[in-house]
N, C-alpha and C positions, 0 to 999 in steps of 0.2 A: 626302609628303615635300617639304620646301622646300629649294631649293639656290641658293646664290649663288656666282659665280666672280668675284672682284675681286682685282686686284693679286697674281696668282699664288697666291692662297689660295682653296681650295674649301671652302665652309661649307654643311653640310647639317643640317637639323633634322628628326628623326623620333622619335616616341614619347618625347619629353622629353629626348632625347640630341642634343647638338650635336656634330657631327663636323667637325673642322677639319683640312684636308690642305694641307701646304706643297707647292706644285705647281711646282717648278723641278727636276725630276729630272736634267735635262741639266747642272745646276750643283750637284749634290748638295744641292739645296734650300737653297742659300745665300740669305740674306735681303737684300733691298733695303730701303732706308729706307721705301718705300711698304708693304712687307709688314709691317714692324714696326708701322706706324700702323694697318694693317688688323687686325692681331692685337689691338691696344688697342680698336678699335671693336667687335670681336666680344665682348670681355670686358665692355664697357659694355652691349652688347645683352643679354648673359646676365644682367647685374645688373638690368635693367629688365623683361625678359621672364620672367614667372613660370612660363611653360610649359617653359622650359629648366631641366632638373634637374641636368645634368652636362655637362662638355665633355671630348671626347677629341681629343688632338692627335697627328698622325702625319705622316710624310713620304711623298710620292709615290715610286713606284718601289721598287727593292729594294736601293739602295746607301746611303741615308742618311735619318736623321730630319731633321737640318739640320746643315750644316757651318759655320754661323756667318754673319757678315756678308759680303756680296759685297765682296771686297777692292778691286775697281775703284773703289768709292765713296770710298776713302781718298785717291785721287789728288788730289782737290781741296783737301785740308787744307793751309792756309797759315799760320793763326794759332792761338794758344792757344784762342781762342773756338771755332774749328772743332772742336777736340778736346773741349772742355767741352760744346758743344752736342750732339755725338754721344753722349757718355756720359750726358748728361742725358736724351736721348731714350731710350736703352736702359733707364736706371733707371726712367723714367716708365712705359714699356711693360711691363717685367717686374714692376713694382710693381702695375700694374693686373691682370696675370695672377695674381700671388700673392694679391692681395686680392679676386679675383673671388668673387662671392657663392656660386657653386656649386662642387662638387668638380671638380678638373681632373686628367686622366689623360694622361700622356705615353706613347705607344706607340712604343717605340724599336727600330728595326732599322738595322744598319749604323752609319755614322758619326754621332756626336752630339758635335760639337766647338765650341769657342769660344762664340759667341752661341747656337748650338743647344743646347749643354750648359747655358748660362745659362737658356734657356727651360725645359728639362727640370727644372732645379733649382727653378724657380719653381712647378712643378706640385705638386699634393698627392701623387700616386702616380706611379711610373715603372715600367712593365712593359717588359722588354727581351727580345729574342731572344738566342740564344747567339752570334750574330754581332755583337751591339752592341759598339761601341767608344766610350767616353766620355772626354773630356778637354779640357784647355785648353793646347794646344801652343804658346802664344804665345812662350815662351822660346826656341824654336828657329825660329820662323817670322817674326813681325813685330816682336817686341821691344816690344810695347805692354803695358798692364796692365789688370787688372780694376778696375771701379769699387768704391768702398767698399761699396755695396749688394750687389754680386755676391760680393765677398769675405765679407761678413757672412752672406749666404744660404748660400754653400757651406760656410763654417765651421760653421754651425748643423747642416748635414747630416752632415758627415764629421769635423769637429774640426780645430783649427789645424795639428796636425802633418801630417795627410794633405793639407790644402790646400797646404802648403809642398811636400810630396812630389810632388803632382800637377803643380804649376806649375814647380818646380825641375827635375824630370826631363823635363817636357814629354811624358810618355808618355800613350798612350791605354789606358784601363783596360778589360779584357775583362769579359764578363758575370759570370762567377763571382766575380771579385774585386769588381766593382761592387756585387753583391748583398751580399757580405760586409761592405763598408764603408758601406753605406747609400745609394749612388748609385742602385741599383735596389731596388725593393721586391719584385720577382718576376721570374723568368726562365722563358721558354718556349722550345720547340725551334726554331721557324722562323716565317716571316712569316705563314703561314696560321694557325698557332696563336696568334700575337700578335693578329691581327684578332679571332679568336674570343674570346680571353681578355679583351681590352680591352672588347669588346662585352658580355661576361658581367659584368664588374665594373661597367661603366657602368649596366647594367640593374639590378644589385643596389643601387647607390647611389641611382639614380633612384627607387627604391621606399622609401627610408628617409626619416625625418623631416628636412625641409630645414633647420629651425631648429636642430636638434641638430648637423647637419653644419656649418652656418655659424657657430654659436657656438664649436664646437671649433676651426675655422680661426682665428677671431678671438682665442680664448684663447691658442693657440700663438703667434700673431703678437705678442701683447702680452708674452709671455715673452722674446721675442728683441729685446733692446735694440739699436738701430742708431745709429751715428754719423751726423751730418748729411752731406749730399752735399758741402758746402763743405769739410769736414774732409779730404776725399780729393782735392780739385782740384789741389793742388800735385803729387801723384803722377801724375795724368793728364797735366798739362802737361809734367812732366819726361820722361815716356816718349814721348808723341806728338809733341813738338816736337824730339826728339833726332835727331842724325845717324843713330843706330842704327835708328830707326823708318823713316827714308827708305831706308836700306840694306836693311832687312828687307822693305819693300814692293817695292823694285826686284828684290831677289833672288827673292821669291815669284813675282812676275809673269813673271820671266825664267827660272824653274825652275833656279836655281843656289843654292849654299850661301851664306848671308850671312856677312860678315866683321864681327864685332862689335868696337866700339872703346870702348864704355862712355861715350859722350858724345853 
């Protein structure tokens, strides 16, 4: 078995299966910018290393898959370009994950929110425990928005009405409903069962014809027409440069309820 530990991500390769663990359990595995970049590097490695047959993504600890981007990193945002650069980074990384040559499995336990839910949505399969909670609660937390790519990806999974429902209500969807609407492909009882089932599915896929799996991924992607990144930039600037975003950030960091003003 080969193991790398870089930028709070543990990456192990054994028997054709790459296992990637988000390793910030003290922060519910919230992503730093460096973690996003490391995720992209691992996808590139899987594209070039023919011995890797499948990737399994999971969160360390028992509280979360990933709870999104580390909020402290937004403190430095000053200009529209800061916001655009951030969403461009997320789009680039999640596109690499979505287009990765091999099948990708998200093994979800606990919180899977914001950017973490975006990562899960970019995977091919999502297996969750009964304690999994998935959502994009930005309407009650920061007051930002999803990029055009993330909205497109989520809409392809659950449909436009449910995307509006999820983001408008800012609720976290529990496992049974997540499976019913397509956010999860399978539900298991607990964390131990999740590890077993994710490994079982990974080994199954690792033994199947890689070109068939890759062709299917590419065919499905070609069916999903996407708007260009530039067509959503005005929405990103509107939200991230607003007084409301500053208020949401301050409220989140100080653990108080935000006072929205719509500007």
